[in-house]
Structure formats: C-alpha cells, structure tokens
C-alpha positions as CSV (number, residue, x, y, z in Angstrom):
1,M,-278.6,114.4,-73.4
2,W,-281.4,116.1,-71.5
3,T,-279.6,119.4,-71.4
4,E,-278.8,119.4,-75.1
5,E,-282.4,118.5,-76.0
6,T,-283.8,121.1,-73.7
7,A,-281.5,123.8,-75.1
8,R,-282.6,122.8,-78.6
9,A,-286.3,123.2,-77.5
10,F,-285.4,126.7,-76.2
11,D,-283.7,127.5,-79.5
12,E,-286.7,126.3,-81.5
13,H,-289.0,128.4,-79.3
14,E,-286.8,131.5,-79.9
15,G,-286.9,130.7,-83.6
16,G,-290.6,131.0,-83.6
17,S,-291.9,127.5,-82.6
18,E,-294.7,128.2,-80.1
19,T,-295.0,124.4,-79.3
20,A,-291.3,123.5,-79.1
21,M,-291.3,122.8,-75.3
22,K,-294.6,121.0,-75.4
23,D,-293.4,118.9,-78.3
24,Y,-290.3,118.0,-76.4
25,Y,-292.4,117.1,-73.3
26,N,-294.5,114.7,-75.5
27,M,-291.3,113.1,-76.8
28,I,-290.1,112.5,-73.2
29,V,-293.5,110.9,-72.3
30,I,-293.2,108.5,-75.2
31,R,-289.6,107.5,-74.2
32,I,-290.8,106.8,-70.6
33,Q,-293.7,104.7,-72.0
34,H,-291.2,102.7,-74.0
35,L,-289.0,102.1,-71.1
36,I,-291.9,101.1,-68.9
37,E,-292.9,98.5,-71.5
38,R,-289.3,97.2,-71.6
39,V,-289.0,96.9,-67.8
40,R,-292.2,94.8,-67.7
41,T,-290.5,92.1,-69.8
42,D,-288.3,89.3,-68.5
43,L,-285.0,91.1,-67.8
44,G,-281.9,90.3,-65.8
45,G,-281.5,92.1,-62.5
46,D,-278.8,94.5,-63.6
47,L,-280.6,95.6,-66.7
48,R,-283.8,96.0,-64.8
49,V,-282.1,98.3,-62.3
50,K,-280.5,100.4,-65.1
51,I,-283.8,100.9,-66.9
52,I,-285.6,101.8,-63.7
53,T,-282.9,104.4,-63.0
54,V,-283.3,105.9,-66.4
55,I,-287.1,106.0,-65.9
56,T,-286.6,107.9,-62.6
57,I,-284.2,110.4,-64.2
58,D,-286.6,110.8,-67.2
59,V,-289.6,111.4,-65.0
60,H,-287.8,114.2,-63.2
61,S,-286.7,115.6,-66.6
62,R,-290.3,115.4,-67.8
63,D,-291.6,117.3,-64.8
64,V,-289.1,120.1,-65.3
65,V,-289.9,120.4,-69.0
66,D,-293.6,120.3,-68.2
67,K,-293.1,123.2,-65.8
68,F,-291.3,125.1,-68.6
69,A,-294.1,124.4,-71.1
70,M,-297.0,125.1,-68.7
71,T,-295.7,128.3,-67.0
72,K,-293.8,129.5,-70.0
73,M,-290.9,130.3,-67.7
74,Y,-288.6,130.4,-70.7
75,D,-290.4,133.5,-72.0
76,Q,-289.3,135.6,-69.0
C-alpha cells in the first residue's frame, strides 16, 4: 500500500502538484494518530500487537516520505 501511495504522490508531483509529497506525509501522520488513539483503548493482546506493528511500519514510512518532501529528492 505504501509503495502504491508513494508512487501516486510522485505521479501527482510530476503532473504539477508542488505539494503532493507533503500532502501524502500529512495523510500518513493522521493515520498514525488514529492508530495511536486506537491502541490506547482496551484491546486484546493480539490486536494490540498488530496495531503497534502497523504504527512502527507507518512511522518508518512517514520518515522516508518526510525526507522526500523536505529534500525534494524526487526532483533529482
């Protein structure tokens, strides 16, 4: 899913959207916030571990997208 969405942000940027990668970054941050809210509720052990795993993966994805957005590596 991350690869597909990141590729879409690259495509949008190539299509003229100057903020495509930053917009995608903001969407990832919102997703992480929702997952954090969910993990703070009363969950079973397995579901809690799954959500924490997704949060960890999304945080790494967020960091990569942030680097793209801030350094404009995709313009090179």
